Structures are given as structure tokens and as C-alpha cells.
MILOVO-62583 format. One record per residue: residue number from 1; residue in three letters; z, y, x of N, C-alpha, C, O in turn. Coordinates in steps of 0.1 Angstrom, whole numbers. Each point is the difference from the previous one (the first is absolute). Example, Ala and Ser with C-alpha at 12.3 -4.5 7.8 and 13.67 -1.06 7.14 Angstrom:
2
1	ALA	78	-57	132	0	12	-9	0	12	9	7	0	10 .
2	SER	-14	11	-14	0	11	9	8	11	-8	1	11	5 .
//
This chain:
102
1	UNK	1002	1465	564	6	-10	9	-11	-8	8	-8	-6	-7 .
2	UNK	9	7	20	-10	-7	8	3	-14	3	-8	-6	8 .
3	UNK	19	1	-13	3	-14	4	-10	-11	-5	-2	-10	7 .
4	UNK	-5	13	-18	-9	-10	-5	-14	2	4	-9	-7	-4 .
5	UNK	6	17	12	-13	3	4	-4	-8	13	8	-1	9 .
6	UNK	-19	-6	-10	-4	-8	12	-15	1	1	-8	-1	-9 .
7	UNK	3	3	21	-14	1	3	-5	-13	8	7	-4	9 .
8	UNK	-17	-2	-14	-7	-11	7	-14	3	1	-6	8	-8 .
9	UNK	0	-13	18	-15	0	2	-5	-13	-6	5	-11	2 .
10	UNK	-16	12	-10	-7	-11	-6	-14	-1	6	-8	9	-2 .
11	UNK	6	-19	10	-13	-2	7	-7	-13	-3	6	-11	2 .
12	UNK	-18	12	-7	-8	-12	-2	-11	-1	11	-8	9	2 .
13	UNK	9	-20	5	-10	-2	11	-13	-4	-6	-1	-11	-7 .
14	UNK	-9	19	9	-14	-3	-4	-8	-3	13	5	1	11 .
15	UNK	-17	-5	-12	-9	-2	12	0	13	8	3	0	12 .
16	UNK	-7	12	-18	0	12	8	14	5	4	2	6	10 .
17	UNK	8	-9	-19	14	4	2	6	-7	12	11	4	4 .
18	UNK	-17	-15	0	6	-8	11	1	9	12	8	-2	9 .
19	UNK	-17	12	-8	0	9	12	10	11	-2	1	9	9 .
20	UNK	7	-9	-20	10	11	-2	14	-6	0	10	7	-2 .
21	UNK	-9	-20	5	13	-7	0	10	7	10	11	3	-4 .
22	UNK	-16	0	16	9	6	10	4	14	-4	11	4	2 .
23	UNK	-20	4	-9	4	13	-4	11	0	-11	9	8	0 .
24	UNK	-11	-18	-9	10	-2	-11	14	-4	6	10	4	-4 .
25	UNK	-11	-13	14	12	-4	7	7	12	6	12	1	-1 .
26	UNK	-19	7	8	5	12	7	6	9	-10	11	6	2 .
27	UNK	-17	-4	-14	5	9	-10	13	-6	-5	10	8	-3 .
28	UNK	-9	-21	1	13	-6	-5	11	2	10	11	3	-3 .
29	UNK	-14	-5	16	10	3	11	4	14	0	12	3	1 .
30	UNK	-22	6	-1	3	15	1	10	5	-11	9	7	3 .
31	UNK	-12	-12	-15	8	5	-11	11	-10	-4	8	2	-10 .
32	UNK	-6	-13	18	11	-10	-3	0	-5	-14	10	0	-7 .
33	UNK	-22	-4	2	-1	-5	-13	-6	-14	0	-7	-4	9 .
34	UNK	10	-4	-19	-5	-13	-2	-15	0	-3	-4	9	-8 .
35	UNK	-4	-17	14	-14	-1	-4	-2	-13	-7	2	-11	5 .
36	UNK	-6	12	-18	-3	-12	-8	-15	-3	3	-9	8	-4 .
37	UNK	6	-20	9	-13	-3	4	-5	-12	-7	7	-10	-2 .
38	UNK	-20	11	-2	-7	-12	-7	-14	1	4	-5	10	7 .
39	UNK	-3	-20	-10	-14	0	3	-8	-1	-13	4	-6	-10 .
40	UNK	-16	11	11	-9	-1	-12	-3	-14	-3	-3	-8	8 .
41	UNK	4	5	-21	-2	-14	-5	-14	0	-7	-4	10	-6 .
42	UNK	-3	-21	7	-12	-2	-6	-2	-14	-5	5	-9	7 .
43	UNK	-12	7	-18	-2	-13	-5	-13	-7	5	-1	-12	-1 .
44	UNK	-7	20	8	-12	-6	5	-4	7	13	5	11	3 .
45	UNK	-14	-17	5	-4	6	13	-9	12	-1	-3	6	11 .
46	UNK	0	-1	-23	-9	12	-1	8	12	2	-6	11	1 .
47	UNK	19	-12	-1	9	12	1	2	4	15	9	-6	6 .
48	UNK	-17	15	-1	1	3	14	12	9	4	2	2	12 .
49	UNK	5	2	-22	12	8	3	12	-9	5	9	5	6 .
50	UNK	-11	-18	-9	11	-9	5	-3	-4	14	-11	-3	4 .
51	UNK	22	3	4	-2	-4	14	-4	-15	2	-3	-4	11 .
52	UNK	4	-3	-22	-4	-14	1	-15	-2	2	-4	-12	3 .
53	UNK	-4	22	-3	-14	-1	3	-2	0	15	-11	-4	5 .
54	UNK	21	8	3	-2	1	14	3	-14	6	10	-6	-2 .
55	UNK	-19	1	10	2	-13	7	12	0	9	3	11	6 .
56	UNK	4	-22	-5	13	0	8	-3	3	14	9	6	7 .
57	UNK	-20	-9	-1	-2	3	14	0	15	2	3	5	12 .
58	UNK	-6	3	-22	1	15	1	13	5	-5	7	8	7 .
59	UNK	-3	-13	-19	13	5	-6	12	-3	9	8	9	2 .
60	UNK	-7	-21	3	11	-3	8	2	9	12	11	4	4 .
61	UNK	-23	-1	2	1	9	12	5	14	-4	8	6	8 .
62	UNK	-13	-1	-19	5	13	-5	14	0	-3	8	9	5 .
63	UNK	-3	-19	-13	13	0	-5	10	-3	12	11	6	0 .
64	UNK	-14	-15	9	9	-3	11	2	12	9	10	2	5 .
65	UNK	-21	6	-4	1	12	8	9	10	-6	8	6	6 .
66	UNK	-9	-4	-20	9	9	-7	14	-5	1	9	8	3 .
67	UNK	-7	-21	-5	14	-5	1	6	2	14	12	3	1 .
68	UNK	-20	-5	9	6	2	14	4	14	2	9	2	8 .
69	UNK	-15	7	-15	4	14	2	11	5	-9	8	9	3 .
70	UNK	-7	-15	-15	10	5	-10	13	-9	-1	11	6	-2 .
71	UNK	-13	-19	3	12	-9	-2	12	3	8	11	0	-5 .
72	UNK	-13	3	18	12	3	8	8	12	-4	12	1	3 .
73	UNK	-18	8	-11	6	13	-4	4	-1	-15	6	10	-5 .
74	UNK	-9	-21	-1	3	0	-15	15	-2	-3	7	-6	8 .
75	UNK	-3	13	-19	13	-2	-5	-1	-8	-13	-10	-5	-4 .
76	UNK	22	3	-2	0	-7	-13	-10	7	-10	-5	-6	-9 .
77	UNK	3	19	10	-8	8	-9	-15	-3	1	-7	4	-8 .
78	UNK	3	-10	20	-14	-3	2	-2	-15	0	-11	-5	2 .
79	UNK	22	-3	-5	-2	-14	1	-10	-6	-10	-7	-10	3 .
80	UNK	6	16	-14	-9	-5	-10	-15	1	5	-8	-9	-2 .
81	UNK	6	20	9	-14	2	6	-2	-11	11	-11	-6	0 .
82	UNK	21	3	8	-2	-10	10	-2	-13	-6	-9	-8	5 .
83	UNK	16	4	-15	-2	-13	-7	-14	-1	-6	-6	-11	1 .
84	UNK	1	21	-8	-13	0	-6	-11	-2	11	-9	-8	-1 .
85	UNK	11	15	12	-10	-1	11	0	-14	6	-11	-6	2 .
86	UNK	23	0	0	0	-14	5	-6	-10	-11	-6	-9	4 .
87	UNK	9	12	-16	-6	-9	-11	-15	1	0	-7	-10	-3 .
88	UNK	1	22	6	-14	1	0	-7	-9	11	-11	-4	-2 .
89	UNK	19	1	13	-6	-8	10	0	-15	-4	-9	-7	3 .
90	UNK	19	3	-11	1	-14	-4	-7	-4	-13	-3	-11	-2 .
91	UNK	1	21	-7	-6	-3	-13	-15	-3	2	-7	5	9 .
92	UNK	2	-13	-19	-14	-3	0	-8	12	-4	4	8	-9 .
93	UNK	-15	-6	16	-9	11	-4	-12	-6	-8	0	-12	-2 .
94	UNK	-9	20	-2	-11	-4	-8	-9	-10	7	-6	-9	-7 .
95	UNK	5	10	20	-8	-10	7	5	-14	-1	-7	-10	0 .
96	UNK	20	9	-1	7	-13	-1	1	-4	-15	1	-12	-3 .
97	UNK	0	21	-6	2	-3	-14	-13	-4	-7	0	-9	-9 .
98	UNK	-11	15	12	-12	-2	-7	-11	-6	10	-3	6	10 .
99	UNK	-1	-17	-14	-9	-8	9	-13	7	4	-4	0	12 .
100	UNK	-2	7	-21	-13	7	3	2	15	0	-9	7	-5 .
101	UNK	20	-3	11	2	15	0	-10	8	8	-5	9	-6 .
102	UNK	2	-13	18	-10	8	8	-11	-9	5	-9	5	7 .
//
């Protein structure tokens, strides 16, 4: 019985993975599946896999560019990704959290 089968994409945004966001978005659209999106969490600024290491002057430019291209085409199945990307713009990064970061 196929009624209980459901496919979701699970995507964790890392620093290098930031450049794959649009590909994952397209995959979600193509296969009409929900994409569950989160970002790498870190307890300290030494974890370079977390996008929080990227200064806002750079990160915001990347993320707003991505949002401008994908948000107009997003459905409810991609809304989680849109929300996480918007949150990345407003959340404090390591430069703001740690006084002597760089």
C-alpha cells in the first residue's frame, strides 16, 4: 500500500553547501517533494562548516541573491528553505557573537 509512503529531501546548509541551495531547490520542485532545511550548528567559531563564520557583508549578498531567484517560484514544499535563508540574514554571526573573533 503506497498511501503511507512519503519522500522528503533533507538538506543541511553548510558553508560549502550554501552554493548548492539552488540545486536542492530545483530538485524539490522537479520531484514535487518537501525539502526539510536546516543549517549547521556550532558551539564555537572554530567550526567553519557553519555559515555563521561568513561576515554579513558577504553572506547577505549571497543569500539575498539566492532568495531573489528562488522565492518567487517557491511552493509550500520549499517554504522551510525560504524561512531558513531569511533567518540566516537576521541571525547573529560569529563576528557579532564573539568579541575577538577575527
